[in-house]
N, C-alpha and C positions, 0 to 999 in steps of 0.2 A: 912579767911573763914575756918571753921572747916568741913572737909569732912564727919565727922560722922553725921552732921546735914542734909546732903543731902539725898534725896530719891534715892534708888538704880537705878531708871530709868535715873536720871540725871548723877549719877556716871558712869553708863554704856555708856552713850552718850559721855561724856568727855573721858573716858578710851579708847573707840574705836578710837578716833582721836589721842590720845597720843600714843597708841599702833601702829597705822599706821605710825606715825612719827618715832617711835623707830625701826620698823621692815620692813616697807613697805608692811605689810601683813594685812589681815582683821582678826580682833579679832574673835576667836571661840565663838559662842553664848553660849556654855556651861560655859564660864567664868563668865557669869552673876550670876551663883550660888555662886561664891566666894564673890559677893557683897551682896547677900541675898540668903540664902538657901531655901527660900520659893518658891517652884516650881510654885505655883499658880500665882505668879507675872509674871513669864516668859513664861509659857506654853500656855497661851491663844493666840488665833489668833485675834489680834486687829490692827487697823490702827493707825498710829501716825505721828506727825510732830516733827522734831527737829529744833529748832531755835537757832541761835548763834547771840549774840548781843555784842557790845562793852560795856565797863563799863559805858559810858555816854548814853547808851540806843539805839544807832544806830544799825539797822539790819546789820548783817555781812554774814548771810546765813540762808536759811530756805527751807527745802525740806521735803516732807512727802507723805503719801498715804491716800486716803480717804476710801479705803477698804483694808483689809490686803492682801498682796501679798507674804509674806514669811510664813514659817512654824510655827513661834511663835513670840511673842512680842519682845523677846531679839534680834532675827535676824532683825526684823523690825527697832528697835532702832539703832542697829549697822549700818545697811546699810543707813538709813536716816541721821544719824550723819555724816557719811563719805560723803554722797552726799551734805549735807548742808555745810560742810567744804570745799569741793573741786570741786563740780559740779554745784553750783547755778550759772546760766548764768549771773546773775546781778552783780556778784562780782568776783574779782580775787580769786584764791584758797588761803585758809588760810595758813599762814606761821607759822612754829613752834614757832618762837619768839613772835607771837601774842597770844599764848595760855593763858599766865597769865592775859591778858587784855580783855578776852572775858568771857561771861556768857552763859551757856547752859540751855535750857529749853526743856522739852518733853511734848507734848500735846497728850494724848491718846483719840481717837475719838470714839463717839458712832456711830452706824450704821446711815448713812444719811437717812432722811425721806423726801419724796416729799411733798411740800406745794402747796396748791391751791390758796393761797392769800398772799400778802406781809404782811397782818396784822398778819400772823403767825410767822413773823420774829422779832427778838429783838437782835441788834448787840452786846449787852453786854452779852447775854446768848447763842445765837446761831451763829455758823459759817455758811457759805453758800457755796453751790456748784451751779454754773450756767452752764447749758449745752444748746447749740444750734448747731445743725448739728454736725460737727466734733470738734467744739470748746468747751473748758471746762475751767472754772476758779474756784478757791477755795480761800476763805478768812476765816481765823480763827476768832473766836469771841473775844470780849473784848480786842480790839487793841486800843492803845492810839490814840486819835484824831478822832476815828470813833464812832460817837454818834447817828447817825440816820440810819434808814433802807435805805433811799435814798443814803446816803454816801457809805454805805456798798455795795449796788447793783451797784452804779456807778463805784466803785473801782474794784469789781470782774468782771464786764462787760469789763472794760478797760483792765484788765489783760488778759482776754480771747480773746480780739479782737472782742467782740460782740457789735454791734452798736445799737441794739434795743432789748428790752426784749420780744417783741411780738414773740410768738411761742417758747420761751425759757422755759426750765424746771428748776425749782428752788428746791433745797433740803436744808434742815437744819440739823445741827448736834450739839451736845454739846461736850465739851472737859473736861477732867480732866487735869489740868496744874500742872506740877512739874518743879520748877526752882531753879537755884542756887541763893542764896541771898548773896550779898557781903556786909560785915560789913563796908568796907572802902568806900562805896558810899556816 
């Protein structure tokens, strides 16, 4: 894999995890400028998800925000990359020796918009946020094996522990996905 082919967002996600293994410290968000000097890439306040998958495509960690919680996108990517690597409750923390065998992706989210009908959903185009009471579930768009709105809503409801969609609020969002591409796959 040639690092020059990678989008700076993906480089930053990987670099944040590598730096943590090297130093046990959080990468300074200003380091993003060394990956691309274009401030407009980093200074916006946007939500994002960072996903880590094995070379054969199995999820290894995925954490993100549906609305920005940090001062800029570089911070959002760094903190979500570390959370995906070390805090996803579905997986054991990533080990340093696993790094060569994983692929990072960064999904930058649009602002979620409330939908009034499931006809407004399309799992290949839109991710969904499902809220009911204190429960909330999120599912990114265009995930392998999720082809129908029903599948998408069933999965996000299960993730959130929501038994019925009655009275639930549904939001949709789009993503711009940036991912590592492995030539050896």
